[in-house]
C-alpha positions in Angstrom: 0.0 0.3 -0.2 2.9 2.0 0.5 4.5 1.8 -2.8 1.1 2.8 -4.3 0.8 6.1 -2.3 5.0 6.5 -2.9 5.6 6.4 -6.4 2.3 8.7 -7.9 3.7 11.3 -4.8 7.3 10.9 -5.8 6.3 11.3 -9.6 4.1 14.2 -9.1 7.4 16.1 -7.2 9.8 15.1 -10.0 7.3 16.6 -12.2 7.3 19.8 -10.3 10.7 20.1 -9.6 11.7 19.1 -13.8 8.9 22.0 -14.6 10.0 24.5 -11.7 13.5 23.7 -12.9 13.3 24.5 -16.7 10.7 27.4 -16.6 12.9 29.8 -14.1 11.7 29.1 -11.2 14.6 27.8 -9.3 17.0 30.1 -11.2 17.0 33.3 -9.6 20.3 34.2 -10.6 21.4 33.1 -14.6 24.8 33.2 -13.7 24.8 29.9 -12.3 27.9 27.8 -14.0 25.6 24.8 -15.5 27.0 22.3 -13.4 25.9 23.9 -10.0 22.4 23.7 -11.5 23.6 20.1 -12.8 24.3 19.0 -9.2 21.2 20.5 -7.9 18.9 18.9 -9.7 20.5 15.3 -9.3 20.6 16.2 -6.0 17.1 17.2 -5.4 16.0 13.7 -7.3 18.5 11.4 -5.5 16.8 13.0 -2.7 13.1 12.2 -3.4 14.2 8.6 -5.1 16.0 7.9 -0.9 12.9 9.0 0.4 10.8 6.9 -1.4 13.1 4.0 -0.9 13.1 4.6 2.7 9.1 4.5 2.9 8.9 1.3 0.2 11.4 -0.3 2.0 10.9 -3.5 -0.4 12.0 -3.0 -3.7 12.5 0.9 -3.3 14.4 1.0 -6.1 11.7 -0.2 -8.4 9.4 2.5 -7.0 11.8 5.0 -7.1 12.6 4.7 -11.0 9.1 3.7 -11.5 8.2 7.6 -9.8 11.3 9.2 -11.5 9.5 7.4 -15.1 6.3 8.9 -14.3 7.6 12.3 -13.2 9.5 12.5 -16.6 5.8 11.5 -18.2 4.0 14.0 -16.3 6.7 17.3 -17.1 6.6 16.3 -20.6 2.4 16.2 -21.2 2.4 19.3 -19.3 5.5 21.5 -19.5 6.5 20.3 -22.8 3.3 19.5 -24.6 5.4 17.6 -27.7 3.8 16.0 -30.8 3.8 12.5 -30.6 6.8 10.6 -32.0 5.2 9.8 -35.5 4.4 13.2 -36.6 7.2 14.9 -38.4 8.3 18.7 -37.2 10.8 20.7 -37.1 12.4 20.2 -33.6 14.7 17.5 -33.9 16.4 15.6 -31.2 13.5 15.9 -28.6 12.2 12.7 -27.8 15.5 11.5 -27.7 16.2 13.9 -24.8 13.7 13.1 -23.4 14.3 9.4 -23.6 18.0 9.5 -22.1 17.0 11.9 -19.5 14.6 9.3 -18.6 16.8 6.4 -18.9 20.0 8.0 -16.5 17.6 9.9 -14.2 15.5 6.5 -13.9 19.1 4.8 -13.2 19.8 7.6 -10.7 16.8 7.4 -8.9 17.0 3.5 -8.4 20.1 3.6 -7.2 19.5 5.9 -4.0 16.1 4.0 -3.9 18.1 1.1 -3.4 19.9 3.0 -0.6 16.9 4.1 1.1 15.3 0.9 1.3 18.2 -0.3 2.9 18.7 2.2 5.4 15.1 2.0 6.4 15.4 -2.0 6.6 18.9 -1.2 8.3 17.1 0.9 10.7 14.4 -1.8 11.4 17.6 -4.2 12.6 18.9 -1.8 15.0 15.1 -1.1 17.0 14.9 -4.6 16.9 17.7 -5.5 18.2 17.7 -2.9 20.7 14.5 -4.0 21.6 16.2 -7.5 22.2 13.7 -9.7 19.0 16.4 -11.0 17.1 15.5 -11.4 13.2 
């Protein structure tokens, strides 16, 4: 049940985060280096994925990856509103860039989702040992 709640909430967070980053809401100064923007974006995605993995515990990597891909899909539908890939357009590379972002971000999210679920299970084991119950 936690997975069913965490995945859509995480997808909404990722979709809102991506739209804010690209529409300029999170960019008060345009003089920031692009590497800093990338680090901030990856750090925010990692935090969302870690929290999803921490909540889901089992298969947190999968839940975090699904949330990221869902967030990218939401961002594409709401922010970009592109034409379907089978319609010829003058803009080249849009779908390829979105697919690449989904693959890289999905892998990044899966990694931090796994770290979150590992941390949650470790805390559960530590609290069980503290209570005197062995697992």
